[in-house]
N, C-alpha and C positions, 0 to 999 in steps of 0.2 A: 256279493256273497254267493256262495254255491247253493243251488237249490236243494232242499232236502227230498230224498225219495220218499214215496208213501202215498197214502190215500190223499188225493187232492182236497177232499172235504175236510181234512185234518191239518191242512198246511197253515203255517203262520206267515203272514206277509213280512217280507224283508225289512220293511220301513219300520217295523217295531224295534229294530236294533240299530237304527240310524242315529248316530251320535249327534247329529245336527238338530235333532229334536229336542234335546236337553236344553234347559234353560241356563245351564252353566257349562263350563268347558269340561267335556267328557275326559280330556286328556289329563286334567288336574287330578281327577279321582283315579284314573288309571295309574298315573305316577305315584299317587298317595298310596295305592294298593300295593305297588311293587315295593315301595320303600318301607312301609310300616306294617303290612299285613301279608307278606309274602308266604307265610306259613300256610295260608289258605290254599294257594296254588301248588305249594310243594307237597301238600297232603292230598290234593285233588278234591278239596271240600268246595261245595256250594252251600254257603251258610245262609239261611233265610229264616232266622229266628230272632231277629234284634229286638222285638218286643219282649221276648224271654230274657235275653241278655245281650248287652253290647259287647263288642270285642275291643280289647285293649290294643293300642298302638305300641310297636316294639319300643319307641322312644320313651314311652311312659315308664315301662318296667326297667329299662336301662337306666334312666336317670334316677329313679327311686332307688334302685339297687346300689348305684354309685353313692348316693346320699347316705343310705344305711351302712355302707361299708366304712365310712369315714366319720360316723357320729355314734355316740353312745347315748342311748334314750333310756330313761327309767320312768317308773310310774309317776304320773303328773302330780302336781298339787303338794309338793314338798320343796325344800330349799336347797337340796344337794344339786351339784351341777347337771347330773344326768336327768334329774326331774325338772329342773328349770328350763332345759332345752326342750323337753317334750311339752311342758305347759305352754310354752311360747309357740311351738309349732301348732298346738291345738287352737290357740286363740288366733293365730294368723289364718288358719284353715276357716275358722268361723268367719272372719272378716272376708275372706276370699269368696266364700259361698254367698254371703250377703251381697257382695259387689256383683257377682255373676248374675244373680237374679234381680238386681236393681233394687234391692231392699235397703232402706235407710237404717243404720244401725241404732239410731235413736228410737226407731219405731219397731224394729224386728230383732228377734233373738234366734240363734240356731241351736237346736238340741241334736246332738249326734245320737244315732240309734243303730240298731243291728240291721235294719231294712226299713222299707216304706211301711211295711205291715206293722212293725213295732211302732213306728211314729204314729200310725193311726190308732193303735191301741192305747197309747198314752193319752191321746184326746178322749177316746171313748170312756176309759176307766176314770178319768178325772172330771169330765164335763158334769156341771151341776144339774143334771136332768132331775126333775121332780114332777109331781102332779101338776098338770097344766103346761107342761113342756112339750115340744114337738121335736121329732127327728124326721126330717123330710129328705129323701134322697131319690135318684134316678134308678130307674130298672136297669140302667146299664152300668151300675157300679160294681167294683171288684168285690170279691169275698171279703177282703180285709176292711172295706167300708161297710158292707152289709153287716159284718160282725158286731159293729157298734150298736146295732139295734138290741143286742142282748143287755147291754148296760141301760139303754133308754127304757126298754119294757120293764126291766127289773125295778126301775125307779118311778114307774107310773107314767112315763111319757107316751105320746100317741105317735106311731110310726106310719109313715105314708110314703108311696112311691109315685113319682111322676112318670107318665107312660111314654113310650116310644112309638114312632110312626113306622111305616113299612120299610124305610131306608134306615131304621134303627137310630134315627135322630130323635131329640126331644120333640115330642108332639106339640105342634104349634098352638094348639088349643089347650095345652096343660096350663093350669092355674096353680101358682105357689100358694098353699094354704097360709091363713094368718099364723104368725108366729105363736100367738097365745101369750098368757100372762107370765108363764115360767121362762127360764133359760131354754132357748130352742137352738137347734143346729140344723144346717142345711149342708149336704155333701154331694158332690159331683166330680166326675173325672173330666180333666181338661181334654183328654183324648181317650177314647175307648180302646181297651186292650183286646176287645173282640173284634170290632168292625173298623177300627181306625177313625171313626167319627170324631171330629173336633166339635165339642159342645161350646156354645157361646160363652166366652169368658165374661161377658156382660151380666151373666147369672150371678156373679159375685157381688156386684153393686146391687143388683135388683133384690137379692136376698138380704143383704145387710140393711138395705133400706126398709125392708119388711120386717126387721127386728131380729134376724137370725144371726148367729155366728156362722162362718162358712168355712167348711173344710174343702180344700181343692186337692184332689188327687192328681199330681202331675207326674206319676212314675212313668206313664207311657208317652207323655207329651215332652217332657223336658230333654230327652235325648236328641230330639231333631227340630225342636221349635223354640224360639226365644220366649222366655217368660219374664216379664218385667213387673215386679210387684208394686212399683210406683205407679203403674197404670191399672193393675188388677190386685186391689188390696185385700186379698183374701186373709182370713184371721189365722188359718192354719193350712200349711201346704206340706204334702209328703212327697219325698224323692228318694230314689235309690240310685247311688252312685254307679253300681256295676251296670245298670241299665243305660246310664248316660255315657260311660267311657270304659266299661268292661272290668277295670281293676281300680281299687280292691273290691272283692265280694265282702259280704257280711257287713256292710256299712250303709246307712241311710241317713236321713235327717228330716226333722221336723222344723220347718220355718214358722215362726209363730209371732203375730203381733204382740208386743208386750202387754197391751191393755187387755188382750184376750188371754194371755198366758196367766195373768194373776187371778183370773176367774176360776181357773182349773183348781180342783182339790184333790191332791194325791192321796191314794188310799194306803200308802205306806211309805217308809223311808228306807234308805239303804246306804252303804258306804259311799261317800263322795256327794250325796245329796244333802247333807245336813252341816250346819255350822256347829251343832253340839247335839249330843244325846246323853241323858243321864238315866241310869237304872234305879238310884236310890231315891230320886225325886220323880221319876216317871215323865219328864218333860223332854221335848226335842225341838229344834228350830230348823226349817228347811233353808237351804242356800237360796239366794235370790236369782231370778231369771233362769236361764237354761240349765245350769248346773244341779238345780233342784229336781231335774227330770232325767238326768244321766246316772242310771243305777250302776254302781260299782265302778271300776276302773275303765275309762274310756279306751276304745281300740286305738290307742295313739300311733301304733305302727301303721295301721291302716289309714288313718287320718292324715298321716304324713305324705300319703300319696294322693290325696284329694286335690291339692292345688296343681300337681302335674296334669291330672286328668282335665281339670278345668281349663289349664293353659292350652292343652291340645285342642279342645273344643274353640277356644278363642282363635287360636292359630289358624284353624280351618275356617272358622267364622260361621255363626249360626245361620245366617241368611244364606250362604252358600250351601250349608247343609240342607236346610229346608228346600231350596230349589232342587238340589240333587235328588233328594228322597222323593219329591214330587214327580220328577222325571222318571225315576225307576218304577214308582208306584203306577204311573200311567201305563207303562209297558206291561207290568204285571196284569192290570185290568184288561188290556187289550188281548194279551195272551190267552187269559181264561175266557174272555168273552167271545172269542172266535173259533175255539175248538168245538167242532160239530161232527156229528156222525153223517154217514152218506145221505141220510133222508132229510138233512138239514136240521135235525133236532139238536139242542145243545148238550155238549158232554160234560158241562160244568153249571152249577147254580151258584150264584154269588150272593152273599148276604151283606147288606149295607149298600152304601153309594156306589154307582157305577161309573163315577168320574172322580176327579181330584179335587173338587170343590169342597172346601172345609172338611178335609180329611187328612190323616197321616199316612205313614208307610206301612199300614197293616191291613191285610185283605183276608177276609174269611170266605170259605167256599167249601163246596162238596163236589166230587165227581159223581156223574150219573152214568148208570148203564144205558145201553141203547133203548130199553124200555121205560126209561125215565126214573127208575128206582135209584135211590142214593146208594153209592158203594160204600160200605163201612169205612169210616176215616182211617181205622187202624191198618186196613189193608193198603191203602194208598201210602200211609206214612211209612210202613215197613218197605214198600216197594221204592220209595224215594230213598230211604237210608240205604238200601242195597246198591244204589248207584252214587252214593256220596252226597246226597242232597238232604240238608236238614230243614225240615218243615215241622210244624207242631200240630198235634191232633188232640181233640177233646173239647171241653167247654171253656177252657182257659181261665178258670176260677171266676167266671162272669155268668151266673146262672140266669140272670134276668135278661141279658141280651140273647143268650143261647135259646131260652124258652121261646122269646118272641121271634127270632129268626128261624128256628126249626118248627115253630108252630105246635109246640108240644101241648096236648090237651091237658088242662089241669087236673081234672077228675081221674083220668087214667093214670097220669104221672104220680098223683098222690097215692093211688092204690098200689102202684108198683113199688114206690118208695117204702111204704109200710109192710109190704110183703117180703121184702128181702131182709133176712136176719141181720142183726147188727155185727159189723166186723166182716160181712160177706159182700158188701156193695161194690160193684164195679160197673162201668159204663156198658161193658159187653153184657153183663148179666141184666142190667136195666133195659138195654136194647132187646134182649130175648123176651123180657116181660111186656115191653110195649108193642111187640110184634114186627113183622118183616117189613112193613111199609114205614116205620118210624125212623127218623134220623135223630140220633141222641147226642151227636157231637159234630164237629166240623174240622175242617183243616185250616190252618192259618199260615200265610206267608207274610214275613216283614222284612224290609229292607233298611239299610243303614249306611253309614258313611263308607265302609268298605265294599258295598255292592257295586259291581260293574257289569257292562252288557254282556260279557261272557257267561256270568252267572245266569243271567235270564235266558240266554240262548239255550244252555244246558236244561234249565227248568222247563222252557217251552217244548223242547224235545222230549223231555220226560212225559209231560202231560199229554202231548200229542201221541206218543207211542203207547202210553198206558191206555188211552182211549181206543187206539187202534186195536189193542190186544182184547179189549172188552168187546168190540165189535165183531172180532173174529173169534171170540169165545176162548182166547187163551190168556195166559199170564204173562205175556211178553212185554218187556219194558226196555227203555233205552239203556245203552251201555255207558261206560264212563267217559268215551271219547271227548 
């Protein structure tokens, strides 16, 4: 590889891009990129936001389009031909989802939802919280999990958070509180959407043995890691299909143990969720299992695309995906860890683990100025966008991990939160309130199936030249080359 010109203190060793370091064949993913994701290179894109959304393979949309061109699908749950085909498709998709996650259809049901957040809301609004109940969760949970606390608190349940250590892992000294006499719920992410930390799946059994029902947020985990519910018997699991394989959007699922699903108490009913409703007698009866939670007409055209997406993941192989993502993540960590200023000071601060042990393909960081101050994440994000690189900036809907990583003082943060008028909040305004030395957000790079070495070469050049520009006091960044 040709040496890059520039400050030697900001160079990246060529071995970071050596395909022999990968645990799997780099050529396999190069070929897959050419065959199924050529639009990335045609458009000059370096896409590094796979935790935000996966990308669909060309074969998925081609095969689904061909299917839709030759079939007539109508609103399910009727007996006309178009409806019958759609109903069969939905039920086959349910079975396929259960099979993909190793879930016994005698034990688990699949509820199709609009996304993972909607799946979590179904649990929160229907869980029988009461005085004496507990809702215990990690400080690393996504907003959509944190929001369940509103239902818990409204019904008298006690809410508590398990702390994180300096690597943003669950603190090893954290103790799970007793479940208490009421129905109690424990929720945690299989993989952090902020730091990429993979929390121990043994927490599922530990919490269930302690008397909790368990919600496992698998939205960030399922796209690149094998989840087998025969080994990880969570009561409720939330996933989003667009994060797993890009298409369709607007579709997720709640996988629920049937014994736990029957304990939920739906606060309302809607079309499709009932066996019957009467206005003159004032009675209704919900359907059994999953259908009582699917409000209105299911997204049957979107559901038709789910089996093809799952088939794509099977074709690639989840073990191969995990190994590929681990190799790409290791390179990202090395790139960020080695960018330094001429005096040897780091140009990047990493949040979370510095190696690939028990972590996924998500890396959170900030760029530092030569004086050690954090460069506002938005400035870096915009500079990356200008050269065709997609990264994400902010807190990633994970305030607990962000507060821990960024070491935000609680008293000062609360004062700023309360001082900003309703409707006027933004992270930039919050940053101004917190002061010039406070970091209120971070940057996130995440890799996936289509990521190849050339993406990381361009990303490395961008970070290197952005830091060089800060050292020189300019806004110079890398070109599209």
